[in-house]
Each structure stands twice: as structure tokens, then as C-alpha cells.
C-alpha positions as YAML, in Angstrom:
chain: A
units: angstrom
residues:
- id: 1
  name: MET
  ca: [-30.52, 24.54, 45.94]
- id: 2
  name: GLY
  ca: [-26.83, 23.83, 45.37]
- id: 3
  name: ASN
  ca: [-27.51, 20.10, 45.37]
- id: 4
  name: TYR
  ca: [-30.03, 20.50, 42.51]
- id: 5
  name: PHE
  ca: [-27.50, 22.29, 40.32]
- id: 6
  name: THR
  ca: [-24.84, 19.68, 41.07]
- id: 7
  name: VAL
  ca: [-27.16, 16.81, 40.13]
- id: 8
  name: ASN
  ca: [-28.29, 18.66, 36.99]
- id: 9
  name: MET
  ca: [-24.67, 19.36, 36.00]
- id: 10
  name: GLU
  ca: [-23.71, 15.72, 36.57]
- id: 11
  name: GLU
  ca: [-26.60, 14.56, 34.36]
- id: 12
  name: ASN
  ca: [-25.58, 17.02, 31.67]
- id: 13
  name: PHE
  ca: [-21.98, 15.87, 31.95]
- id: 14
  name: LYS
  ca: [-23.02, 12.21, 31.58]
- id: 15
  name: ARG
  ca: [-25.19, 13.02, 28.56]
- id: 16
  name: ASN
  ca: [-22.40, 15.07, 26.98]
- id: 17
  name: HIS
  ca: [-19.92, 12.29, 27.68]
- id: 18
  name: GLU
  ca: [-22.20, 9.69, 26.08]
- id: 19
  name: PHE
  ca: [-22.78, 11.98, 23.11]
- id: 20
  name: ILE
  ca: [-19.05, 12.61, 22.64]
- id: 21
  name: THR
  ca: [-18.31, 8.89, 22.94]
- id: 22
  name: GLU
  ca: [-20.96, 8.10, 20.34]
- id: 23
  name: MET
  ca: [-19.68, 10.81, 17.98]
- id: 24
  name: ASN
  ca: [-16.10, 9.56, 18.35]
- id: 25
  name: SER
  ca: [-17.29, 6.04, 17.60]
- id: 26
  name: ILE
  ca: [-19.10, 7.21, 14.46]
- id: 27
  name: LYS
  ca: [-16.07, 9.25, 13.43]
- id: 28
  name: LEU
  ca: [-13.79, 6.23, 13.84]
- id: 29
  name: GLU
  ca: [-16.17, 4.00, 11.88]
- id: 30
  name: ARG
  ca: [-16.24, 6.55, 9.06]
- id: 31
  name: GLN
  ca: [-12.44, 6.77, 9.00]
- id: 32
  name: LEU
  ca: [-12.14, 3.00, 8.87]
- id: 33
  name: GLN
  ca: [-14.69, 2.80, 6.08]
- id: 34
  name: MET
  ca: [-12.94, 5.57, 4.16]
- id: 35
  name: ARG
  ca: [-9.58, 3.81, 4.49]
- id: 36
  name: GLN
  ca: [-11.13, 0.55, 3.33]
- id: 37
  name: GLN
  ca: [-12.69, 2.18, 0.28]
- id: 38
  name: LEU
  ca: [-9.43, 3.96, -0.58]
- id: 39
  name: LYS
  ca: [-7.53, 0.66, -0.26]
- id: 40
  name: GLU
  ca: [-10.05, -1.05, -2.54]
- id: 41
  name: ARG
  ca: [-9.58, 1.70, -5.11]
- id: 42
  name: GLU
  ca: [-5.80, 1.39, -4.90]
- id: 43
  name: VAL
  ca: [-6.00, -2.38, -5.42]
- id: 44
  name: ALA
  ca: [-8.38, -1.89, -8.36]
- id: 45
  name: LEU
  ca: [-5.90, 0.55, -9.89]
- id: 46
  name: GLU
  ca: [-3.06, -1.93, -9.40]
- id: 47
  name: ILE
  ca: [-5.05, -4.70, -11.10]
- id: 48
  name: ALA
  ca: [-5.99, -2.38, -13.96]
- id: 49
  name: ALA
  ca: [-2.33, -1.38, -14.36]
- id: 50
  name: SER
  ca: [-1.30, -5.05, -14.39]
- id: 51
  name: ARG
  ca: [-3.85, -5.80, -17.08]
- id: 52
  name: GLU
  ca: [-2.73, -2.84, -19.17]
- id: 53
  name: LEU
  ca: [0.89, -3.93, -18.86]
- id: 54
  name: PHE
  ca: [-0.20, -7.45, -19.81]
- id: 55
  name: PHE
  ca: [-1.53, -6.16, -23.14]
- id: 56
  name: TRP
  ca: [1.76, -4.39, -23.85]
- id: 57
  name: TYR
  ca: [3.81, -7.45, -22.91]
- id: 58
  name: GLY
  ca: [1.46, -9.60, -24.95]
- id: 59
  name: ALA
  ca: [1.92, -7.47, -28.06]
- id: 60
  name: PHE
  ca: [5.70, -7.46, -27.58]
- id: 61
  name: TYR
  ca: [5.74, -11.22, -26.96]
- id: 62
  name: VAL
  ca: [3.68, -12.08, -30.04]
- id: 63
  name: THR
  ca: [5.73, -9.72, -32.22]
- id: 64
  name: SER
  ca: [9.01, -11.12, -30.86]
- id: 65
  name: LEU
  ca: [7.77, -14.69, -31.28]
- id: 66
  name: PHE
  ca: [6.83, -14.03, -34.89]
- id: 67
  name: LEU
  ca: [10.09, -12.25, -35.75]
- id: 68
  name: LEU
  ca: [12.30, -14.80, -33.97]
- id: 69
  name: SER
  ca: [10.49, -17.69, -35.66]
- id: 70
  name: ALA
  ca: [10.91, -16.04, -39.06]
- id: 71
  name: ALA
  ca: [14.61, -15.44, -38.38]
- id: 72
  name: TYR
  ca: [15.04, -19.09, -37.34]
- id: 73
  name: LYS
  ca: [13.34, -20.35, -40.50]
- id: 74
  name: ARG
  ca: [15.62, -18.18, -42.61]
- id: 75
  name: ASN
  ca: [18.94, -18.85, -40.84]
- id: 76
  name: LYS
  ca: [18.33, -22.26, -39.20]
- id: 77
  name: LYS
  ca: [20.23, -21.14, -36.06]
- id: 78
  name: ILE
  ca: [18.67, -22.48, -32.87]
- id: 79
  name: GLY
  ca: [20.21, -19.63, -30.85]
- id: 80
  name: LEU
  ca: [17.73, -17.22, -32.41]
- id: 81
  name: LEU
  ca: [14.91, -18.93, -30.47]
- id: 82
  name: SER
  ca: [16.62, -18.58, -27.05]
- id: 83
  name: PRO
  ca: [14.97, -15.24, -26.16]
- id: 84
  name: ILE
  ca: [11.58, -16.99, -26.30]
- id: 85
  name: VAL
  ca: [12.26, -18.80, -23.01]
- id: 86
  name: PRO
  ca: [12.69, -15.74, -20.73]
- id: 87
  name: LEU
  ca: [9.97, -13.88, -22.60]
- id: 88
  name: SER
  ca: [7.64, -16.82, -21.96]
- id: 89
  name: PHE
  ca: [8.35, -16.66, -18.23]
- id: 90
  name: ILE
  ca: [7.70, -12.92, -18.16]
- id: 91
  name: MET
  ca: [4.49, -13.35, -20.12]
- id: 92
  name: ALA
  ca: [3.30, -16.19, -17.87]
- id: 93
  name: TYR
  ca: [4.01, -14.14, -14.73]
- id: 94
  name: GLN
  ca: [2.20, -11.10, -16.11]
- id: 95
  name: THR
  ca: [-0.76, -13.24, -17.21]
- id: 96
  name: ASP
  ca: [-1.01, -14.79, -13.76]
- id: 97
  name: LEU
  ca: [-0.78, -11.38, -12.12]
- id: 98
  name: ALA
  ca: [-3.38, -9.75, -14.37]
- id: 99
  name: TYR
  ca: [-5.93, -12.55, -14.77]
- id: 100
  name: GLY
  ca: [-4.86, -15.48, -12.61]
- id: 101
  name: THR
  ca: [-4.73, -16.26, -8.92]
- id: 102
  name: LYS
  ca: [-1.39, -14.55, -8.23]
- id: 103
  name: ARG
  ca: [-3.00, -11.83, -6.11]
- id: 104
  name: ASN
  ca: [-4.83, -14.45, -4.04]
- id: 105
  name: ARG
  ca: [-1.57, -16.30, -3.42]
- id: 106
  name: ILE
  ca: [0.14, -13.04, -2.47]
- id: 107
  name: LYS
  ca: [-2.71, -12.23, -0.09]
- id: 108
  name: ALA
  ca: [-2.53, -15.73, 1.47]
- id: 109
  name: GLU
  ca: [1.22, -15.37, 1.96]
- id: 110
  name: ALA
  ca: [0.75, -11.94, 3.53]
- id: 111
  name: GLU
  ca: [-1.85, -13.38, 5.93]
- id: 112
  name: HIS
  ca: [0.55, -16.20, 6.82]
- id: 113
  name: ILE
  ca: [3.31, -13.68, 7.55]
- id: 114
  name: MET
  ca: [0.95, -11.59, 9.69]
- id: 115
  name: GLN
  ca: [-0.13, -14.64, 11.69]
- id: 116
  name: PHE
  ca: [3.09, -16.59, 12.11]
- id: 117
  name: GLU
  ca: [5.99, -14.24, 11.37]
- id: 118
  name: LYS
  ca: [5.02, -11.04, 13.17]
- id: 119
  name: ASP
  ca: [8.66, -10.28, 13.99]
- id: 120
  name: LEU
  ca: [9.22, -9.49, 10.30]
- id: 121
  name: LEU
  ca: [6.63, -6.71, 10.50]
- id: 122
  name: GLU
  ca: [8.19, -4.78, 13.34]
- id: 123
  name: PRO
  ca: [9.73, -1.48, 12.26]
- id: 124
  name: PRO
  ca: [13.35, -0.79, 13.19]
- id: 125
  name: LEU
  ca: [13.60, 0.69, 16.70]
- id: 126
  name: GLY
  ca: [9.93, -0.15, 17.32]
- id: 127
  name: VAL
  ca: [6.86, 2.02, 16.91]
- id: 128
  name: PRO
  ca: [7.58, 5.75, 17.21]
- id: 129
  name: SER
  ca: [6.31, 7.27, 20.43]
- id: 130
  name: VAL
  ca: [5.04, 10.76, 21.03]
- id: 131
  name: ALA
  ca: [8.20, 11.48, 23.02]
- id: 132
  name: SER
  ca: [10.52, 10.34, 20.20]
- id: 133
  name: ILE
  ca: [8.57, 12.42, 17.69]
- id: 134
  name: ASP
  ca: [8.78, 15.47, 19.94]
- id: 135
  name: ILE
  ca: [12.52, 14.98, 20.41]
- id: 136
  name: ALA
  ca: [13.07, 14.77, 16.65]
- id: 137
  name: ARG
  ca: [10.87, 17.83, 16.11]
- id: 138
  name: GLU
  ca: [12.81, 19.80, 18.71]
- id: 139
  name: GLN
  ca: [16.13, 18.74, 17.17]
- id: 140
  name: ASN
  ca: [14.95, 19.87, 13.73]
- id: 141
  name: GLU
  ca: [13.80, 23.18, 15.16]
- id: 142
  name: GLU
  ca: [17.14, 23.65, 16.91]
- id: 143
  name: LYS
  ca: [19.00, 22.84, 13.66]
- id: 144
  name: ARG
  ca: [16.84, 25.32, 11.78]
- id: 145
  name: LEU
  ca: [17.60, 28.05, 14.30]
- id: 146
  name: LEU
  ca: [21.34, 27.31, 14.38]
- id: 147
  name: HIS
  ca: [21.70, 26.92, 10.61]
- id: 148
  name: PRO
  ca: [19.16, 29.15, 8.89]
- id: 149
  name: VAL
  ca: [18.64, 28.72, 5.16]
- id: 150
  name: ILE
  ca: [20.07, 31.67, 3.26]
- id: 151
  name: PRO
  ca: [18.02, 32.44, 0.16]
- id: 152
  name: THR
  ca: [19.96, 32.45, -3.10]
- id: 153
  name: LEU
  ca: [20.01, 35.60, -5.13]
...
């Protein structure tokens, strides 16, 4: 009689263990998918912001180009055209970022760093451990108890 219950409990335990493992796997897959979708949305927002900034830079660049050209025609001083050079670089960079392949080049460089320069990715003092987090938490709690915050009147 006792053997039957033990076998039945072991079968239930195995089924529960399999079920929990499967649920944890599904939960992890959902978390990964959610993170991926959130990252895609963040990147889309960054691209949209770059394109919006491009329109503002473009309007400023065209206006500056027109006004500087008009001032040059009136005064015949070549120095009035000098701001066009740095503005052109800024405009070219912003154009490449908003509509060009700049993001692809950034992504390729990031992949290169992740593959061949992993030492640059290591955080100072390594990855935090549970023990280091607990020590910091205990120190903060001790500080809070020793130096309580006095509310201002």
C-alpha cells in the first residue's frame, strides 16, 4: 500500500516538474520576445527622432546658406562663407544618420566589438553578485538606521 502511494507521488512529482519546466521555458521565451519588441520600438523612436532633427537641421542649413550667400554677394568677403563648411559636415552626418547607412555601420562596429574586443564590455569590478548586492543593501540599511532622515518643518 505504501509503495503505491510512493510511486504515485513520484509520478505526480515528475509531471509537476515537467509542467513547471515547460512553464518557465514559455515565460522566458515571452520575456525575450517582449524585450526584443521593446528594443525594436526604442530603435524606431531613435530613427524617427533622427529624421525629425534632420528636418530642423535642414531648414537651418538652407536658411543659413541663403543668408550667408546673400551677405557674401553684398559684401564680397569670403569669410562670410566659412560657416558653410562646418554646417555642411553637420548636415551630412545628420542625413547619413537619418536616411543613410550610418546605423548599419554602427551596428557592424558594435558586432565587431562584441566578437573581438570583449574586454571593453566588462563592467568595472566585474558582474555584481548576489553577495555584493546583499552587502550593499545591508550597508545602506545600516546607514539609514544610524543616520535617519529628519523631516523638514
